[in-house]
C-alpha positions in Angstrom: -0.2 -0.2 -0.2 1.4 3.2 -1.1 2.0 6.0 1.9 2.2 9.7 1.1 2.3 12.6 3.2 0.4 15.3 3.8 2.9 17.7 2.7 3.1 15.8 -0.5 -0.5 15.6 -0.9 -0.3 19.4 -0.4 1.9 20.5 -3.2 0.3 18.0 -5.7 -2.5 20.0 -5.2 -1.2 23.1 -5.8 0.3 21.6 -8.7 -3.3 20.6 -10.2 -4.6 23.9 -9.5 -2.1 26.4 -10.6 -1.7 24.1 -13.6 -5.6 23.0 -14.9 -6.3 27.3 -14.1 -3.5 27.7 -17.0 -5.6 25.4 -19.4 -8.5 26.5 -18.4 -7.5 30.4 -19.1 -5.6 28.9 -22.1 -2.0 30.1 -21.4 -1.4 26.6 -22.0 -2.8 26.8 -25.2 -5.3 24.4 -26.9 -4.1 21.6 -29.3 -0.2 22.6 -27.9 2.6 20.4 -26.1 4.5 20.7 -23.1 6.5 18.4 -21.3 6.8 18.0 -17.0 10.4 19.7 -17.0 7.6 22.6 -18.7 5.8 23.0 -16.6 7.8 22.6 -13.5 10.1 25.9 -14.9 6.3 27.2 -15.5 4.7 26.9 -12.3 7.6 26.1 -10.0 6.4 23.3 -8.8 9.1 20.2 -8.1 8.8 17.0 -11.0 6.7 14.6 -8.4 4.5 17.3 -7.8 3.4 18.0 -11.7 3.5 14.3 -12.1 1.0 13.3 -9.6 -1.2 16.6 -10.9 -0.3 15.6 -14.5 -1.7 11.8 -13.9 -4.9 13.8 -12.6 -5.6 15.8 -15.1 -4.5 12.4 -17.2 -7.5 11.2 -15.8 -10.3 14.3 -17.2 -10.3 16.0 -20.8 -8.0 18.7 -20.8 -4.5 16.8 -21.5 -3.2 13.6 -23.3 0.1 11.8 -21.5 1.6 10.9 -24.5 4.6 8.8 -24.2 8.3 9.8 -25.4 6.3 12.3 -26.6 5.1 14.8 -24.5 1.8 16.5 -22.6 -0.6 17.2 -25.2 -3.3 20.9 -24.5 -6.6 18.6 -25.8 -7.9 20.8 -28.0 -11.2 22.2 -27.3 -13.5 19.0 -29.5 -16.8 21.3 -29.8 -18.7 17.0 -29.8 -17.1 16.7 -26.7 -18.2 19.6 -24.9 -21.7 19.0 -25.7 -20.6 15.1 -24.0 -19.9 16.7 -21.0 -23.1 19.0 -20.7 -25.0 16.2 -21.1 -23.2 14.9 -18.1 -23.1 17.3 -16.0 -27.1 17.4 -15.7 -27.5 14.3 -14.3 -25.2 14.2 -12.0 -24.9 18.4 -11.4 -28.8 17.6 -10.1 -27.2 15.1 -7.9 -24.9 17.9 -6.3 -27.2 20.8 -6.5 -30.6 18.3 -5.0 -28.3 17.8 -2.0 -26.5 20.7 -1.4 -29.9 22.3 -1.2 -31.2 19.7 1.2 -27.8 19.5 3.3 -26.3 22.7 3.5 -24.8 23.6 6.6 -24.5 28.0 8.1 -20.9 27.8 7.0 -21.7 26.4 3.6 -24.6 28.7 3.2 -22.2 31.7 4.2 -19.9 31.2 1.7 -22.6 30.9 -1.1 -23.7 34.0 -0.4 -20.1 35.7 -0.6 -20.2 34.1 -3.7 -22.6 35.8 -4.9 -21.0 39.6 -4.9 -18.1 38.0 -6.4 -20.1 36.8 -9.4 -22.3 40.2 -9.9 -18.5 42.0 -9.8 -16.6 40.0 -12.0 -19.5 40.6 -14.3 -19.6 44.3 -14.3 -16.1 44.6 -15.1 -15.8 42.0 -17.9 -12.9 40.8 -15.9 -13.4 36.8 -16.6 -10.2 35.4 -14.8 -12.1 36.4 -11.7 -15.6 35.0 -13.3 -13.8 31.2 -14.3 -12.4 31.3 -10.3 -15.5 32.3 -9.0 -16.9 29.1 -11.3 -14.7 27.4 -9.6 -15.2 28.5 -6.1 -19.1 27.8 -6.6 -18.8 24.6 -7.9 -16.4 23.6 -4.5 -18.9 24.5 -2.3 -21.6 22.8 -4.2 -19.6 19.8 -3.8 -18.7 20.1 -0.6 -22.1 21.0 0.9 -23.2 17.9 -0.8 -21.6 15.5 0.9 -21.2 13.1 -1.8 -17.1 13.0 -2.6 -17.6 10.3 -5.7 -20.6 12.4 -7.6 -18.2 15.6 -7.0 -14.7 13.6 -8.1 -17.0 13.1 -11.0 -18.3 16.7 -11.8 -14.7 18.3 -11.3 -12.9 17.2 -14.7 -16.8 18.1 -16.6 -16.5 21.5 -14.7 -12.9 22.3 -16.5 -14.1 21.3 -19.7 -17.1 24.4 -19.3 -15.0 26.9 -17.5 -12.2 26.4 -20.4 -14.9 27.5 -22.6 -16.4 30.2 -20.9 -12.9 31.6 -20.5 -12.4 31.4 -24.0 -15.3 33.4 -25.1 -15.2 36.2 -22.7 -12.1 36.7 -23.0 -13.0 37.6 -26.5 -15.7 40.4 -26.0 -17.7 39.7 -22.6 -19.8 37.4 -24.2 -21.9 35.3 -21.8 -21.1 36.6 -18.9 -24.5 38.6 -18.6 -26.6 35.6 -19.1 -23.9 33.5 -17.3 -23.8 35.3 -14.2 -27.4 35.5 -12.6 -28.0 32.5 -13.5 -25.5 31.7 -11.1 -26.7 33.9 -8.8 -30.6 31.9 -8.8 -29.1 29.1 -8.4 -26.6 29.9 -5.3 -29.9 32.3 -4.1 -32.2 29.1 -4.7 -29.4 26.1 -2.6 -29.1 28.8 -0.3 -32.6 29.3 0.8 -33.0 25.2 0.9 -35.6 25.1 -2.3 -34.8 21.5 -4.1 -37.4 22.2 -6.6 -36.1 25.6 -7.4 -31.9 25.2 -7.4 -32.8 22.8 -10.0 -35.3 24.1 -11.5 -32.4 27.6 -11.4 -29.8 24.8 -12.3 -31.6 23.9 -15.7 -31.5 27.1 -17.3 -28.0 27.3 -16.1 -27.1 24.7 -18.3 -29.4 25.5 -21.4 -27.3 28.5 -21.3 -24.2 27.7 -21.4 -25.3 24.6 -24.3 -26.6 27.6 -25.8 -22.9 29.7 -25.5 -21.2 26.8 -27.1 -23.3 26.9 -29.7 -21.4 30.7 -30.2 -18.2 29.3 -29.7 -18.5 26.9 -32.2 -19.7 29.7 -34.4 -17.1 32.2 -33.3 -14.0 29.5 -34.4 -12.3 28.9 -30.7 -11.0 25.8 -31.1 -7.4 25.3 -32.2 -4.5 27.4 -32.0 -7.0 29.8 -30.0 
């Protein structure tokens, strides 16, 4: 049995967060290739945390590890984006329903604080702040749902959607004025503990994300972006 120290786990998790954000924010461009060494130089993490982070990322849809040929940053494949949205509907309904039922006072305070963050990012047209707030919302809902299996399934699906959203928002802020208020309505319903309203707000949000996917395709936001 393999034993990993908490310090090693913390470094690997930090490396994952940094590398994942660099992919989502297109600093690591879709379709490009990188190496463990170059990622270590870019992020400042050592070989072991970077390797652990890459193994975790490879379980999702952002990278492909090519034996003896580096790491491919996954292209923005709109068929994959559509399929992840289909799966998200099922998994996130479970997460949102449980979050509305089981969130405690601390969860609700954290969720409440994110409403203002979404509004501020939307008003400024700040793509980075918006996707960081979105990421925090996903983590907070996952924690409130008390369902680690669903959270583990949902995480890589969220990454795909956030990369698409950042790509679109970086160009002209498109999407923020649409999904920002929908995120806020979802938060309000979960904080209120209203399960039907929470699920309805989630459906509205995912419908909007699906429409933005079509807009991304029309704008040609894909490889080489």
